[in-house]
Each structure stands twice: as C-alpha cells, then as structure tokens.
N, C-alpha and C positions, 0 to 999 in steps of 0.2 A: 418577854414582856414583863415590864413592871407591875408588881398584884399590890393593890390595895390593903392597909391592915386594916384591923378589925374583923369580926366573925360574922357571917352568915350562916344559919343552918336551914336546911330545907328538909320537910318533912314529908316524905309521900313516895307515890309509886312510878317506876320506871315501867316504859311500854315499848316494846318493838313494834313500830308501826309498818304494816305492810300495805304501801301505798299502791292502789288500782284505779288507773286512769283507761277512758276509753281509748282503745288503739295501741295500748302502750303493755310491755312486758310490765308485771308486777317488781316492784323497787321497795327494798327494806329499810327504813330510817329509824335511828334512836329516838324513842317519843316519851309520852308521859308528863303531864302537865306539871308535877312538880319537878321531875329531872330536865325538862326543857327549862324551867325558871333557874336550877342551879347552873345549868348549862351556860344560859344567857348570863347571869352574873359572872360566870369565870371570863366570858369572851368579853366583857367589860372591864375586866383588870382586877377583880375580886378573887378571893379565896374559898369558895363557898363550901360547906359539907352538906353531904345530901345522905339522911337516913333512909333507906328503901330496901328492897328487895331483889335480888335479881338471881336465877337459875344456875349451876354448873352447866351450861349448854351454849351453844354457838350464838343464839340472841341474846344471852346474858354477857359473854365475851364482846359482840359487837358495841353493847351498852357501854360496858366498863372502859373499853378501848376510847370512844366518843366521850365520856365525863370526863375523863382523866385527862385527855389533849387540852381540855380547857382549863386544867388544874383544880375539878372538882375532886374534895376527897370523899372517900366513900365509905359507908358504914352501913351494915347489913341487919343490925337488929338483932342479929345471934341466930338467923335461920340459914341453913344451907341445904334443907328438903325442899326446895320447891322449884317451880318451873318458872322461866322467866315470862310474866305477863306480855300477851300479845295482842294487835288491834287490826284488823282490816279496816283501812281508812278509803272510800270510796270517792272518787273524784269525778264530779258533773263537768260539762263542757265548759262551765265558767270556773273551774277551780274549786268550787265550795265543797267541803267536805262531809261526809256523813261517817259513823264509825259503828262497826260491831266488834264486841269485846271478848276476848279470853281471859279473864283477870281474876287473881284471887288477892287478897288483903290480909294477911295473918300477922303483924306483927305483934309480937308479945310484949307485954308491959316492959318499960325501960326505967333501969334507975339513972335518975337524972346527974346523979354525983359521977357514975360509972360513964356516963356519956360526956360529960364534962372532961374527966380525967383522959379522955381519947382526943378530946379537941386541943389544938395549940391554945387557943382562949377561949373564955366565955362569950358566947353568942352574944352580938349586939341585936342583931335581929333573926326573927325565927318566923320563917314562913310555913304554912302548912295549905295542901292543896286539893282538890278534887275526889277522886275515888277514896284515897286515905283517909277522907273525913266523915266518910259516912258507910262503908263498905264494912261490915264486921267479919272476924271478930277482930281486926285491926283496929280501927276507928275511935275504940275507948282507948288505947294505949297512947294512940298518936295525940289524942287531945288532953289527957293526962299529963302528958310530956309536954305540951305546948303550954299548959296552964303553970306547971311548975317553974317554966323558963321565964314566963312571965313576972311570975312572981320574983324571980331574981333581978329582976330590971331588964330583959331583952324587951324591945318593941317586936309585937307580934301581928304578922299579916295574914289575910285568907282569901282565897280565892276558890268558889264552891264549884267553877268549872262545869257547870251540870252535865252530866251525862244520863238522861232518863232511862236508857235500856239496863243501867246498873244501879240504877237510885231505887226501883222496887215501888214500894207505896209513897204516894208523893208528901201525905201527910207527915209520915215516919221520917220521911228523909229532910221534909221542913224542920222538923225538931231536931235533928243530928245537925243541920247546916247552920241555924240558929243556936244552938250551943255552940260553934265553931265562931260565929260574928260575936257572940259575947264575951269572947277570950281574945280578941281582937282588936288592936288598935286602928289597923287598916284595913278595909275590903273592897276589893275590886271583884267586879261581875259584870256580864254581858246583859244586854237588854234579852236576850233570848233566856239566859239563865233566870232573870226576873219573871217573865213572862209565863215559864214552866212552876216556878216556886210561887210564885204570887199573882195566877191570872186574873184576879178581880182587883188587883191594886195597880196604882200609877207608880212611875218610876219615884217621883218625890215623897210618895206614902210609903215606898220600902226605904229610901236614904233615911227618910225619919224615924222611922221604925229602927233600923239599925243603927242609927245615932243613939237613940234613947236606950238600946241593949248595951252603949258602950262604945262602939267604933268612933274613932275621932276624925275618922278620913274615910269617904265612901266614894269611890270610882266605878262608874258605869259606862263600859265600851258600847256604841251603837252602830258597829259596822261601818258601812260607808258614810253613817253621817258623823264619824267623829266619838268623842268621849266628853264626860260631864264629871266633873268633882263636888262633892258636897262634904263643906267643912263647918260644921256649926251652922251659922247664917247663910254662909255665903256659898253662892252657886256659880262655878265657874266651868263655860264648854269650850271646846277646841275641835275645831275641823280635823277630818282624816286629811292626810297628805295624799295627792295626787300619784299615782304609780301605776305602772303596769302589773296586773295579777297576775301571778303565777298559780298559785293554791295560797288558802289560806291556813294551811297546816301551822300551829305553832304560833300564832300570831297574837293571841290572847298571851300566851307565855312571856315573849319578847316585850311585850306590853307592860307586864307584871314584873320581868326582872328590871325595865328599865325605871320604872317607876320607884324600886327599892333602891336602886342606884342613883337616882335622883334625890331621895331622901337621905341616903347615906352621906353624900355629897353636900348637903345643907347643914350636917351637923359640926358644930365648930371643933376644929382640930382636929377632923376625923382621923387624918393619916399619920399623926403623930403620938396618941395616947398609947399609955401603957393597958394592961390587961385593966388592973384596978379602975384606971379612968377612964378606958373604955365603956365599960358596964357601968358607971355612974353617968357617962353621957347618954348612955341608951335610956337611962331613967329621966334623962332632962328632956329627951327628944320626945319620950311617950308623954309624960306631964308638962311638958311646957311649948317645945317645938312645933308639934302637929298641930295644937289647938291656936298656934300664931302663926300659922302659915295664912298670909295675904293673898290678894288678888292675883299679884303679879309673881308669887311662888308656886301658886297652884296654876297659874297659866304657863311657867317656865316648865313644871313639873308634866303637865299634860303634852307639851311640846316635845319634851324628851320622849315620852313613853309612845306619843304617835310617829316620832322619826321612828323608832325603833320598830313599830309593828310595819311601816310602809317597807323598810328595808327587808324586812323577813317575807312579807307576801310576795315581793318582787322575784324571790327564788324558788326553788321546790324543795318541799319538806322544811320541819323546823329548824331552820337555820338561821339564826338572830345574827346582829351586827356584832362585828368587835368594837373597840373604843374608837379606833381611828375612823370607821365607816360611819359610827354616830355622830363623832365631832365633825367629819366632813358635810354630813347632810344639815347640819344644825347652826353651822358657820362658815360661809353665811348662811343663811334661811333662804335656801333655793331648792324648789320642789322639781323632784323629777319629772319629767314628760311622759305622759303614756296614756290608755286609754283607760285605765280601771282607776281605783280609788282604795286605799289601805283600809283592812277590816280587822280590826283588832279584835 
C-alpha cells in the first residue's frame, strides 16, 4: 500500500481488550483508544508513530504485531519494566460495550528533541487520548510533550474518551481534561463523555467553553444520533449511517482517525512537501485552515468520519476501515442496509 507523507504522532495507551459476550468464548483484540487511532491512520494509508507502553509478554507481542501490520512505528518511552495493559470488554445483547481495566500509565518525561530524532520527520499532527491524558504519573509527561510539539508547529488533537472507573474524582479529572483541551486545536468527545464531565451543562455550552479555552474545532459524537461539529460560529450536524451493528468497540477511535485523515487531506500540497515545508504547512493549518473550515468542509469531514464508524461497528472489535473500504462507502454515497445505526 502506498502511504501518505507527513507525520502523525499519537501519544497514549495500548490495551489488550478481552472481549466477553453472552454465550461465546472470550476473544482478545488489540485495543486502547490512542493505539486504535494510530492503527486507523495506518489503515487509511498514513505512517503514524505511536508513543505508548507495552510489556514483554504475549499480550504485548499481539499488540505489536497488530500495529506494525498497519505501518505504525512504535516508540516505548524508554520503559521495559511494564506489563501490557488489559481490559475486559463485556458486550450486551445489543453489542454495547462496558469496560473493566487493569491499566497503568507511567510514561517518564520525554525529551522532545530525542523524540524528533527518532522520527522520520517532524510530526504535523499530534494526537493525545484517553487514559494517558489523565492517569498519573504519566499524564504530566504526555501533556508536556504535546505542548512542546504544538509550540513547534504541530496541529494537536485530543479525545478524552472518558473511562469513569479509571478517572477517579470527577472534579480532578475535569481539571486534567481541560488542561489537555487548552493544548489542542481539535477536540473530539462523545455525548457520554460530556454527560460525565459536565452533568449540568448542555453540549453547546461545553463546546463554547472548550472553544474559549483555545480549541478551533470541537466535534461531539452522539451515538445513533450521529455527530456535530462546532467551529467558531458554525454548527454542523450529520446523521449516523445505517448499518448492522455487531459491536461498538473502537467506533469512536475509527471516527477520530478519519477526522484526522480528512483534515490532513484538506492541507494544501499535503503529499508533496519536504520536512521543513510540512512543519510550515502544519502551522498554516493550525492558524488558518481550521478557522476557515466552512459548512461544506465540515459536512464532508463528518461524512468521512461517520462512514468510518459505520464500517467499524459492522464487524467485531476495533477493526477500522482501510482506505479502499472507506472510499467505496463514500463514493457513491450509498448506505449499507441493516437493522442498526453506526454508533461513533
């Protein structure tokens, strides 16, 4: 597969998802929200790097093989004395997932210059996600790295992907989440995330709060009701695509990867730039292109993301589409038949 030039760096946890469903034997799937985003980007033809933590154990070997099969470059943050995180994912009769975790995030402070030296080029996009953004002691190191790379011109995205059983005190978790929001250009969250973080606020109020903190694009997924994008004064909604739902594992991460893919494709000359020009293009995207997204561009972006989510929920586990599958669903725009609706 031909892979797009231009750097994506994803920072966050990898998790072995032990999927448990009624009447079936347990099945282990590679997972973890940031790892899923990196894998999704690889499936869409990019060459992402993932700064994560994996143990020298069978679960770690499974995840490594999975990620590298999609062209993901793995960085371990200098720790080898860790166990591979795991989660029991229990599915109900409708395929909805609930989670029980055994996860530690102990990322040490990362020297940005050393990290950049390990990459083929400076990252134009940096994504931070989920447990790695709030779990100590590694959350501070992750955020410090993201802030440094944003200062160097990278476009930063963030998905809190709330896991209440791991977040601890809600007020403390909210403080950590809002630090990450303030460091990001693009923030994606689910309606369930917002309900836990801001139980007394409307979606529009949260989007306004995050925009005031510095986010240029806020996207909220609404499960079977689709998704909505907030960019400046613009509010654009898109329905979920009809599909047969097998399970919802990884749907939000496939949505996130597709958003980043869509933003990358919107950059001028994205595939032909050298490293210096790539960094300059990233600065242009952060300063101009995101703010200049119009209704048509936002609609197209949500269309790509909801299509990726629809494909993912139609099959088991965090199994996002490749570029050909996504293109086939988008052009012509024909929705697959079925009884359910994509739930990003």
